[in-house]
N, C-alpha and C positions, 0 to 999 in steps of 0.2 A: 772458103767464106765462114767465118765463125757466126753468120746471122742463119746459115742453112745447117747449122747443125741441130741434132736433136737430141734432147737428152732423156733420158729414165732413170730416177731415184728408186732403188728398191733395197731390201734389207742388205746392210752391209755392201752394196755395189754401187755404182753410177756407169751406166752406160751412155758413150756419147757416140752416137751415130755421125761421122765425120764426112760422109757422102751423102747428100740428100737422095732418099728413096733408094739404097743401094739394094734393096731387097729382089728388087726387079732385074738387078746386073746379075753376072757370073760371080762376081766376087763382092764380099761385103766387108770392109775394113772398119773397124771403130775403135775406140780407147776404151778400154775397161779399168776403172778406179776400184779397188778391193780395199776396204777400210780394216783395220787390225782383225782379226776374227773372220773376215767375211769370206763369201766364196760364191762363184758364178753359178748358175744354172748348170745343170748336168745337159751335156750336149749328147742326146743318142747318137747310135751308131746311124751314119749317112754315107752316101756315094760323096767322095770329094776329098780335101785336105785342107788344113789349118796351118798357119805359121803366125807365132807369136814372138814379139819383141819386148822385154821387160825395160820400160823407159824409167822407172824409179822403184825402189823397194825391191821385194822379193817373194816369189809365189812358188807355189807346190802345183805341179801339175799331175793331176791325181788321175789315174785312168784303171779301167774295171780289171784287166789282167794283171795288176801290180799291187802287191798289199801296202807298199808305200810309195809316197808322191815324190816325182823329181824334183828338185829343187833348180829354181831358174833366178838368176840374179839380174841387178840392172846391167845393162850392155849385153846379155844374153839373150839367145833365141830359142824358139821352140817349133819343130816341124812335125807333125803326124798325119796320117790317113785317119778318114773320119771313121773307120770300119769298127770302133768299139766306143763303148760310153766313156766321157771324160768330163774334168771340169778343172777349175782353177781354185784355189784356195790362199788365202793369205794368212799364214799362222804366227806373225811376227806382230810387233807392236807399232810398225808403221806403215801408212796408207801405201799400198802398190798400185803402178799404172802400168798396164800393158797394152802396146797396141797390137790388135789381134785381126787375122785376116782369114776368112773362111769363104772357101767355095765349094757347093754353091753356099748363098747365105743360109746360115742357121739361127739368126737371131731375131 
């Protein structure tokens, strides 16, 4: 229900919590919109896993153990363990949208 959705706009990103009070659950699904040049907050190492599906645009999955970000395009997914810091970045000229699911909740 979109009436239950909570939205947080920050510099270069908008986070849509699509499940109310998901922070108390085992899994936290959200939709992240990254403006051109925008990036998510850095997720510090944690126990758990994350899954992402790019709904539109293109992002870079940037991890602390790699020099270059991994490009992920519309219709593609990423899956990673939370054992290293990471963030998403949009280095294109179009807004990107990502369904991002974290366990346990990281936002």
